[in-house]
DOZA-216120 format. One record per residue: x, z, y of N, C-alpha, C, O in turn. Coordinates in steps of 0.1 Angstrom, whole numbers, plus 5000, padded with zeros to 4 digits. Layout:
N
XZYXZYXZYXZY;...
//
This chain:
346
601377351986599477341993599177291974599577211965;598477381975597477411963596477311966596277291978;595577201955595077131954593977131944593977101932;592877171953591577181937591077051936590776991946;590876991924589676891922588076901916587876961906;587176851921585976911921585076791923585476711931;583876751918582976621919581676691939581076781944;581876621940581176551960579776711951579576751940;579276751966578176771963577776751976578076821986;576876631973576076561988574876661993574376642004;574576761986573376811990574576962003573977062008;575876952004575877052008576677042023577877042024;575677052034575976962043577477032055577677022067;578277112046579377142051580977082042582177082044;580177022032580976932022580976802027582076752028;579676742030579576622037579776582049579976462051;579776652057580976672069582076692070582476682082;582976722061584176712058584476532055584876442062;583976542042583676362035583176272049584076192052;582476272054582776222060583776212076583876102082;584176302078584976272082586476242079587076272089;587276212071587576162060586976062055587176052043;586175962059586275832060586975822072587875742073;586475902084586775812098588175812100588775722106;588675932093589875952091591075802090591875752097;590575792074590975672070590175532077590575422074;589575532080589175412093589775372104590075252108;590175502110590775462126592475472114593275402119;592675512108594275492106594475342100595275272105;593775302090593675162086593375022095593874902093;592475092106591274992112591774982126591774892135;592075112127591275212143590075182148590075122159;589175202144588075292143587475282133588075232123;585975332131585275372126584075372129583675302138;583175462120581775462121580775582121580475662112;580375562132579975672133577975762127577075792134;578375782110577475832107576775942108577576022104;575576002111574776112104574776152096574376072087;575076272092574876382077574376262069574576202059;573176262083571876172067571876082066570876032060;572576012071572675852071574475822053574475732044;575175922054576075882044575075992036574875972024;574476082041573976112020573075982018572576002007;572675872022571975822023572975692015572475622006;574075672019574675542017575575652002576075581993;575675752002575675781993575575801971576175821960;573875761978573175821968572775671954572875551957;572375721942572775591931572075451934571575451945;571875341926570975241930570375181922570975111915;569275181919568775071902569675001895569774981883;570674931908572074831903573174921897573674891886;573675011903574975041898574675211898573575251902;575775341895575375451898577275491905578175411907;577175601906578675621906578875771910578175851917;580075801903579875991905581475951911582275861909;581476051921582776111932582876241926582076301919;584576281931585176401931585876401948585976291954;586076491951587076561963588176621957588176651946;589276631966590276671965589976811979589776781991;590176941973590777031988591477081982591777111970;591977111999593077161997593077292003592277312012;594377432000593277542007594377592015595477632010;593877602029595377572042595677762041594877852037;596877762046597377822050597077972056597678082053;595877942066595578112074593578072062592478082067;593978022046593078042042591278012040590378072034;591377952046590477802039590777702036591777672029;589377592043589877502027589277382035588177382040;590177252034589977142035589977022022590577002012;589176982027589076812023589976702024589676622034;591276672014591776592016592076472011592976392015;590976441998591176331996589476291988588476361992;589276211980588076101978588576111962589576181959;587876021952587975931947587175921934587376001926;586175821932585175731930585175611910585675501908;584675671904583975561901582475521894581575581888;582775351899581175311905580975211888581875141881;579275241885579175121869577875081873576775131872;578474881878577274861873576274861862576474851850;575074881869573874901858573074761847572574781836;573274591855572674531856573174361850572674271844;574674411854575674301855577174351848577174461843;577774321848579174331842579774521835580474621838;578374481820578374631818579474631805579274621793;580574641813581474651803582674721811583574791806;582674701828583174731836582674831845581674851852;584274921841584275011855585175071865586175121864;583975031880585275031892585975141896585075231899;587175191899587075351901588175321916588775211916;588475401925588575431937589375581940588775691938;591075591946591175711956591275641969591275521973;591275741974592075781987592575911993592176021988;593475912003593676042007593776012022593975902027;593576192030593676122039595476172047596176272047;595676022054596976022063597976112062599176092058;597576232067598076342070598476432055599076542054;598076372046598276492033598676322020598076312010;599376262022599676112015601176152009602076192016;601176152001602876211991603176311985604176351980;601976371988601976541983601676571964601976671958;600876441958600676441952598776461948598276471937;598176451959596776441956596276371951595376421944;596576201949596276101947596476121930595576111921;597876161929598176161909596576281905595776291896;596876331915595576461909594176451904593576491894;593676341918592276271915592476171897591876211887;593476061897593876001888593376091875592176101873;594376161868594376241867592876381858592276411848;592976421867591776541867590676461868589976471858;589976351877588776371873588576151875587376111878;589576031873589175931870589675901852588875861844;590975921848591075961837590076001824589975921814;589376111825587776191823587476091823587876001816;586576101830585875961836585375801833584275751834;586675761829586875621822586875601805586575501799;587275731801586975781788585375821783584575791773;585375891795584075931793583175881789582475941781;582775701799582575611807581575531790580375511788;582475501783582175431776582575271780582275171774;583075271787583675101791584775051793585475101802;585074971787586674921786586774801793587574731787;586374751804587274741815587174821833586274851840;588174831834588774901845589374851855590474801854;588474871870589674751881589874871892589374991892;590474821898590274931915591074801923591474691919;591174851932591574831946592074911949591575031948;593774851956594874921964595174841978594774741982;595974911982596074851999597974861995598574961992;598574751998599674722000599974762015598874772021;600774772020601874752037601774552040601774472030;601874522052601174372055603274302051603374192046;604574372054605674362049606174362035607274322030;604574472027606574512012606374341997606374211995;606274401993606274301984605174391969605274481961;604474261973602774341964603774371953602774421947;604374371948604774331927605974481926606374541917;606074501934606974651934606574711928605474731933;606774761918606474881908606975041913606975141906;607275051928607775141935606375141939605775241934;605475071947604275121952603775241948604175261936;603175311953601875471952601275351945601675361934;600675251945599275171939599475211928598975281919;601175101928601175051916601675141903601475121891;602775271913602575371902601175421890600975441878;600275421902599075491898598075391886597475441876;597975241891597275141883598775151876599275101886;600375161865600275191859599575361848599575351835;599275461854599175561850597975521838597975551827;596375391848595475441843595475291830594775301821;596275181832596675131828596374961824596174891814;596374941846595974811850597174731855598374751855;596474641859597174541864597274501876596674581883;597774421883597474321893596474161886596674121874;595774121892595474001887594573951904593973851905;594574001909594573901926595773971932596474061928;595773911943595773951960594873891971594473781974;594674011975593973921986594274002001594474122002;594273932012594773992024593374082040592374042046;593974202041592474232051593074142067594174112071;591974132071592574042090591474132095590374142090;592074202107590374232115590774152128591774092131;589874172131589674102149589474212161588774312161;590174172170590374292180588674192189588274072191;588174342191587074312200586974312215588074342218;586374292227585974142228586273972224587373972218;585973882225586173812219585973692234584873652236;586973632243586573582252585873452244586073402233;584873412253583173362257584273172259583673072258;585873172264585973012265586273002256586072882252;587073142239587773112228586173022222586372912219;584573092222583973072212583672972218583772882209;583472932227582872792236583272642226582672552221;584972672226585972562222585372522205584872432199;585872672200585772612189583972632181583872602170;582972672188581572592185581972412187581672332178;582372382198582672282203583772182190583472062187;584672252185584972172170583872182164582972092166;583772242160582672272150581472162150581372082141;580572182160580072012164580571902161579971802156;581871912163582471742159582171692148581971572146;581971832135581371742126580371762121580271702110;579071852128577871872122577271862115576871922105;577171692125575971602123574171682121573771772128;573571592111572371672113572271812108571071852104;573071892107572871992098572872152110573872172116;572172222112571972322127572572462119572672482106;572772552129572572662126571372772128570572752137;571472842122569972932129570473162128570773242119;570173172136570373342136568673392132567473362135;569273502123568073612114568373692123569573702126;567273792129567273942133566674012127565474012129;567574142113566474172109566874202093567974242090;565574142083565274102072565173972065564073922067;565973892059565273832051563873722055562773762051;564073622060562073672057561673622044562273582035;560073642048559673682025560573562025561773572022;559873432031559173292023560973252024561173132026;562173332023562973222022564573352012565773352010;563373432010564273561997564873431985566073441984;564373331976564973351973566173211970566773191960;566073131983567073061989567773171989568373191978;567973261997568773342002569573441993570473511996;569173411984569673501969570373431955570973481946;570073261959571173141957572373171962573373211957;572173131981573373171982574673311982575873301983;574173381981574373501979575573491959576673521957;574673461953574873431942576273341938577173391931;576273191945577173141947578473221951579373251942;578573231963579273351971580273351957581173281953;579773441953580373491939580973411927581973451921;580573321925580373221919581873131923582773091916;581473121937583073051937584173151945584973101953;584173291940585273341948586373331943586573381932;587773271952588673251940589873351937590973361943;589473411928589973571926590873531919591473631918;591773421910592773381903592373471889591273441884;593173581881592573631872591573731866591473751854;590673791879590173891879588473801867588073691864;588073971864587073921851585373921859585174011866;584873871858583773911870582673871864582773761859;581673911864580073811862579273881874578773991877;579373721879577973681898576573771890575873751880;576473851898574673891893574073841905574473841917;572973781899571573741908570873771915569873831912;571173751925570573811935569273751943569173661951;567973881932566873851933565973941942565874061941;565273831953564673921967564074101961563574181969;564174111950564174281949565074321945564874421938;566274281945567474331949568174301967568874371975;567674181968568174151984567174271995567574292006;566174311990564974421993565874551991565874612002;566474611984566874721981568274751981568974831973;568774651993569874641998569374632014570274642022;568074602019568274602031567274762034566974822043;567074762023566174942025567975062024568275182028;568474992019569575102020570775082034571675162037;570674992038570774932054570675032065571275112073;569274962057568075052071568675182070569675182077;568475302062568475442057570475502061570875622065;571075432060571975412061572875392081573975422085;571875332087571775352100572975162100574075192103;572675062098573374982095572574852098571574812092;573274802108572374602117573374492105574474472100;572474462105573074332103572774202111571574162110;573874102118573674062120574373892103575473882097;572873812104572973692100573073512101572573442110;573373502096573273332102573073242088573273302077;572773132088572173052080572472912085572572872097;572472842071573472652079572172652070571672722061;571672512076570272442074570672292070571572232076;570272262063570672102058569372002063568072022063;570271862068569271782075567471812066566771882072;567071782054566671862044565771952044564771982037;566572002059565772182055565872262044565072342039;567272242039567472342029568572432033569672402038;568172542029569672652033570672622022570572622010;572272582033573672502026574572582026575572552019;574472712033575072882040575072922048574172902057;576373042049575173192053576473212064577173132071;576373352063577473452072577073582077576573592088;577273672071576773842072577973872081579073832079;577573972092578574092099577474182096576274142096;577974292094577674422099578274582101579174652096;576974582114577674752120576574802120575474752119;577475002124576275052126576175072140576875052149;574975112137573975102154574275222161573575222171;575075332160575275452167576375372179577175292175;576275402192577775352199578075382202578075382214;579075512191580275552190580575492179581175562172;580275342171580775332163581475162165580875062169;582775152163583975112170584474992158585474922160;583274992143584074902138582074842131580874892130;583174672128582574622116582974552110584174512111;582074512100582374442091582074272081581174262073;582574192082582274062083582674072068583874092065;581074042057580674072046581073942036581873952027;580573852038580373702033580273582045580073582057;580773452032580873312042581173222034582173192028;579873182034579773062024579272952032578872942043;579372852021578972712024578572612012579672562010;577872572004577272551990578672411988579572381997;578472371977580172261977579272161976579672061970;578172151981577571991979577271961994576771851998;577772072003577572062024578872112025578872182035;580372112019581472092026581472042036580571982042;583172052043582971912054582171892062581571782061;581671982071580771952079580972052091580172062100;582772172087582372202095581672392100581972472109;580872402088580172462086580072612089579172682094;581372642084582172782079582572852091582872972093;582672722102583372782117581972792122581672902126;581172692122579972752124578872872133578472922144;578772872114578573042105578773172112578073262115;580673102116581073252121581173232133581073342139;581273142143580973132157579573212155579473342154;578773142155577073232157577673382158578173452167;577273392147577973552141578773622148578373742151;580073592154580473672167580173652175580373762181;579473542186578873512196577473652195577073702206;576973672184576373802184576673892188576373932199;577173922183578074082182578474172195578674292196;578574042205578574082216577574112224577674162235;576674092219574874172226574574232219573974322223;574874212197574074342196574674442195574274562196;576174392192576874542190577974552199579074572193;577974562212579574592223579974672219581074642213;579774782219581074852209582174892202583074972203;581174732189582474712186582974682194582674632205;584874752185586474682192586974612180587774522182;586574642169587274562156586474502145585374562144;586574372135585874332128586874292117587874232119;586474322106587374352095586774242083585574202083;588074182073587674142064588374092057589274042063;588474052043589774042026589073872029587873842031;589973802029589673702019591173742009592073832010;590673621998591973571983592673511994592273462005;594173531989594873451994595673321991596773271995;594573271982594173151974593073111977592273081967;592673071993591473052009591773022014591673042026;592672932010593372852030592272822040592372852052;591072742033590072732040589472852052589372852064;589372942044588573082054589573192060589273292067;590573152057591973232060591673172072591073242081;592073012074592072902088590772942094590672952106;590172952089588872962102589173032108589373012120;589173192100589673302108590573332114590573422123;591873262109593073282120592873232137593473272147;591773112135591373102145590473112156590373082168;589673212144589473382161589873462163589273552169;591273492159592273552157592973652151593973722155;592073642139591373782125593373732126593873632130;594173932121595473902122595874012112595474132114;596873982096597074052088596874252094597174302105;596574292086596274432087597374502070598374572071;596874472062597374432051596674372033595674312029;597774412029597374292015596574362008595974412018;596074411997595274441989595274391975595174271975;595574481958595974401950594674411941594474511934;593974331942592874331930593074351910593374251903;592774501905593674551896592574541887591474511891;592874571877591974551867592874511849593874441847;592074601838592774601825591774661815590574661818;591974701807591974731790592974821782593574811772;592674981796593375061791593275091776592575011769;593975201769594075241761594375401765595375451759;593675481772593575611774593575731764593375841768;
//
């Protein structure tokens, strides 16, 4: 099989359609569901932001019949406001074409030159490990590629998925458990954009989430979530057809002390959702607010996105508190994810 590597051409409808088909195949294989983005929604999702720029490449295989098939992709994500020495890279190959050198070609022909050209000194990547395998086995494909890039494991996350719909009785039971310790706190649900008057407070929650992330040895600078940055994120989600379900925890004094978000795609054919974040501010922990926030968003899933059949989330393996909440809801391990970083000499 002959494979050629070239930059993605997002202006090509044919190439964009094949890229979208690859994304759906990857999600179906990993999670048993996918998102049905239109061509224009995918194109909007791939555009750069004032806060980052991304270079993308595709692997094109020549078929026996003489046609071409897009069988893999690579990316180099460059932050523009913080983490200015970091370049995040990634590779993915269609499940039917793995083990044939496609990922290696993308690393050698796209990512290594991109790292050299970027001038960035800290390289990071993420890679999946089957649930039952040793995440430190040097023969794992992800670790062989990481070795070529000169990066090593800095953290281990666990990917879990929740089959939907949930039984109403389970949600009722978990809500009652949360209310035992909730005291004067309450949970609010927001529909659509973050209210203008709460933008700054919500930005503080988002920043605290990244400050608190138990990421072991990962080097990372938490961004400032300004009102402008939040609005830019909302604009991008609208253009990509993404619906956000947001819950916030409100303290007795009226301040916002926690949040949780679930993102789903609006199309009826989209069956996959993403649990993006859940946070409780340090001074307000111990009231089961994390559980209450998750119950609220997952209850809304049944009303806002009944077509979704699976929600996916990631947690560091050193975050037993959130793992415990997820397991109460019924999340089960799909795979483990290595967080890899290093300062390669390529």
